[in-house]
Each structure stands twice: as structure tokens, then as C-alpha cells.
N, CA, C and O of each residue as an XYZ file, in Angstrom:
228
protein
N     -19.028      6.305    -22.525
C     -18.128      7.127    -21.769
C     -18.814      7.678    -20.542
O     -19.965      8.104    -20.627
N     -18.159      7.684    -19.423
C     -18.745      8.231    -18.191
C     -18.451      9.756    -18.115
O     -17.447     10.244    -18.635
N     -19.355     10.464    -17.457
C     -19.131     11.915    -17.217
C     -17.803     12.082    -16.348
O     -17.482     11.291    -15.461
N     -17.109     13.154    -16.696
C     -15.851     13.411    -15.950
C     -16.040     14.167    -14.620
O     -15.281     14.018    -13.663
N     -17.106     14.988    -14.628
C     -17.361     15.777    -13.371
C     -17.862     14.773    -12.351
O     -18.722     13.942    -12.643
N     -17.300     14.863    -11.127
C     -17.684     13.903    -10.127
C     -19.151     13.897     -9.655
O     -19.760     12.846     -9.458
N     -19.690     15.124     -9.482
C     -21.051     15.182     -9.144
C     -21.968     14.731    -10.226
O     -23.012     14.163     -9.905
N     -21.667     14.936    -11.516
C     -22.552     14.430    -12.618
C     -22.413     12.970    -12.668
O     -23.390     12.262    -12.910
N     -21.178     12.457    -12.438
C     -20.875     11.041    -12.493
C     -21.641     10.314    -11.385
O     -22.113      9.197    -11.594
N     -21.765     10.924    -10.235
C     -22.454     10.361     -9.042
C     -24.009     10.219     -9.499
O     -24.641      9.172     -9.356
N     -24.473     11.252     -9.994
C     -25.878     11.275    -10.406
C     -26.184     10.262    -11.598
O     -27.187      9.550    -11.557
N     -25.349     10.225    -12.587
C     -25.390      9.357    -13.725
C     -25.403      7.871    -13.245
O     -26.302      7.106    -13.594
N     -24.409      7.503    -12.458
C     -24.244      6.140    -11.966
C     -25.587      5.724    -11.112
O     -26.167      4.654    -11.299
N     -25.975      6.632    -10.224
C     -27.191      6.254     -9.499
C     -28.374      6.113    -10.366
O     -29.201      5.236    -10.117
N     -28.515      6.908    -11.360
C     -29.691      6.827    -12.243
C     -29.586      5.415    -13.014
O     -30.568      4.682    -13.132
N     -28.373      5.110    -13.506
C     -28.205      3.797    -14.162
C     -28.584      2.656    -13.246
O     -29.283      1.727    -13.650
N     -28.117      2.731    -11.999
C     -28.341      1.707    -10.957
C     -29.829      1.518    -10.656
O     -30.355      0.418    -10.488
N     -30.447      2.681    -10.605
C     -31.921      2.694    -10.370
C     -32.732      2.095    -11.508
O     -33.606      1.250    -11.315
N     -32.397      2.578    -12.717
C     -33.227      2.240    -13.828
C     -32.866      1.034    -14.644
O     -33.709      0.452    -15.327
N     -31.559      0.645    -14.570
C     -31.095     -0.497    -15.544
C     -30.382     -1.621    -14.904
O     -30.430     -2.727    -15.443
N     -29.750     -1.454    -13.844
C     -28.779     -2.442    -13.322
C     -29.124     -2.884    -11.868
O     -29.326     -2.057    -10.979
N     -29.182     -4.263    -11.666
C     -29.431     -4.731    -10.319
C     -28.261     -4.625     -9.335
O     -28.439     -4.821     -8.132
N     -27.062     -4.314     -9.852
C     -25.836     -4.177     -8.939
C     -24.749     -3.393     -9.636
O     -24.756     -3.209    -10.853
N     -23.901     -2.982     -8.899
C     -22.724     -2.196     -9.409
C     -21.884     -3.047    -10.281
O     -21.291     -2.568    -11.247
N     -21.816     -4.346     -9.950
C     -21.019     -5.327    -10.713
C     -21.602     -5.422    -12.117
O     -20.866     -5.366    -13.102
N     -22.941     -5.568    -12.215
C     -23.618     -5.646    -13.467
C     -23.402     -4.442    -14.399
O     -23.163     -4.566    -15.600
N     -23.501     -3.298    -13.770
C     -23.220     -2.036    -14.433
C     -21.829     -1.966    -15.002
O     -21.626     -1.587    -16.156
N     -20.880     -2.334    -14.181
C     -19.440     -2.209    -14.565
C     -19.167     -3.184    -15.635
O     -18.454     -2.852    -16.582
N     -19.676     -4.353    -15.557
C     -19.383     -5.386    -16.614
C     -20.048     -4.970    -17.908
O     -19.402     -5.068    -18.951
N     -21.282     -4.517    -17.922
C     -22.028     -4.114    -19.156
C     -21.411     -2.882    -19.802
O     -21.282     -2.787    -21.022
N     -21.044     -1.964    -18.960
C     -20.502     -0.646    -19.515
C     -19.047     -0.682    -19.648
O     -18.464      0.335    -20.025
N     -18.372     -1.801    -19.362
C     -16.898     -1.916    -19.417
C     -16.203     -0.795    -18.570
O     -15.329     -0.070    -19.046
N     -16.637     -0.708    -17.333
C     -16.091      0.291    -16.481
C     -15.237     -0.455    -15.323
O     -15.589     -1.506    -14.789
N     -14.117      0.228    -15.041
C     -13.189     -0.291    -13.986
C     -13.845     -0.040    -12.670
O     -13.919      1.117    -12.256
N     -14.338     -1.064    -11.964
C     -15.088     -0.904    -10.724
C     -14.173     -0.227     -9.614
O     -14.639      0.653     -8.889
N     -12.971     -0.624     -9.513
C     -12.127      0.009     -8.425
C     -11.900      1.450     -8.707
O     -11.936      2.262     -7.783
N     -11.670      1.812     -9.927
C     -11.437      3.189    -10.323
C     -12.775      4.021    -10.038
O     -12.728      5.121     -9.487
N     -13.880      3.467    -10.418
C     -15.139      4.128    -10.043
C     -15.343      4.323     -8.609
O     -15.690      5.418     -8.166
N     -15.142      3.303     -7.866
C     -15.278      3.395     -6.406
C     -14.376      4.374     -5.781
O     -14.759      5.079     -4.848
N     -13.053      4.444     -6.323
C     -12.060      5.458     -5.811
C     -12.468      6.819     -6.206
O     -12.341      7.730     -5.388
N     -12.940      7.041     -7.364
C     -13.349      8.388     -7.813
C     -14.467      8.960     -6.959
O     -14.440     10.107     -6.513
N     -15.442      8.101     -6.759
C     -16.582      8.575     -6.014
C     -16.321      8.622     -4.495
O     -16.909      9.451     -3.801
N     -15.448      7.746     -3.972
C     -15.007      7.890     -2.527
C     -14.295      9.141     -2.340
O     -14.470      9.768     -1.295
N     -13.503      9.573     -3.247
C     -12.772     10.899     -3.067
C     -13.621     12.047     -2.914
O     -13.235     13.109     -2.424
N     -14.930     11.795     -3.393
C     -15.907     12.953     -3.212
C     -16.772     12.684     -1.957
O     -17.678     13.460     -1.654
N     -16.491     11.591     -1.235
C     -17.240     11.290     -0.042
C     -18.378     10.364     -0.170
O     -19.126     10.150      0.784
N     -18.543      9.761     -1.420
C     -19.628      8.783     -1.614
C     -19.150      7.332     -1.473
O     -18.022      6.981     -1.819
N     -20.038      6.534     -0.964
C     -19.770      5.089     -0.880
C     -20.964      4.375     -1.402
O     -22.093      4.866     -1.401
N     -20.646      3.122     -1.877
C     -21.746      2.336     -2.538
C     -22.373      1.416     -1.467
O     -21.670      0.769     -0.690
N     -23.749      1.381     -1.454
C     -24.419      0.492     -0.679
C     -25.038     -0.602     -1.483
O     -25.906     -0.359     -2.321
N     -24.615     -1.767     -1.243
C     -25.149     -2.958     -1.965
C     -26.611     -3.183     -1.552
O     -27.441     -3.545     -2.386
N     -26.919     -2.975     -0.298
C     -28.372     -3.138      0.118
C     -29.312     -2.214     -0.642
O     -30.417     -2.606     -1.017
N     -28.867     -0.995     -0.862
C     -29.801     -0.061     -1.621
C     -29.514      0.127     -3.096
O     -30.251      0.802     -3.815
N     -28.414     -0.492     -3.533
C     -27.929     -0.415     -4.846
C     -27.754      1.089     -5.332
O     -28.271      1.494     -6.373
N     -27.031      1.834     -4.546
C     -26.786      3.161     -4.858
C     -25.600      3.770     -4.058
O     -25.204      3.289     -2.996
N     -25.086      4.824     -4.631
C     -23.990      5.539     -3.909
C     -24.720      6.617     -3.042
O     -25.769      7.143     -3.412
N     -24.127      6.895     -1.927
C     -24.562      8.007     -0.954
C     -23.453      8.508     -0.130
O     -23.651      9.400      0.696
């Protein structure tokens, strides 16, 4: 289960991407997360995903 607080979610996802997953697709597939929903949730807070850096910022 993902954190509900957007700032904690942002930190949690970036930690997972840094430590465990080579891409957002791999994270979403392994954790059974709806990628579009995750992107929309974080975009609403002003964050976007960088494939090049494999993190949200």
C-alpha cells in the first residue's frame, strides 16, 4: 500500500526508484500500482517523472 500523503508518497517512490527499481514501469508492475494514477497524483503536487534520472522532481 502506498502512502496517502503526497509529500510522503513523493519521497517513498523516489526512494524505491533509487534503491530497487530501474524504471517507473518496473516499480508499477512489481508493486501493482496504476502508473497513470500515480503520475496524476504527483503531477497535481507539481512533480514530474524524469526517465533519464529515474526519479520525480
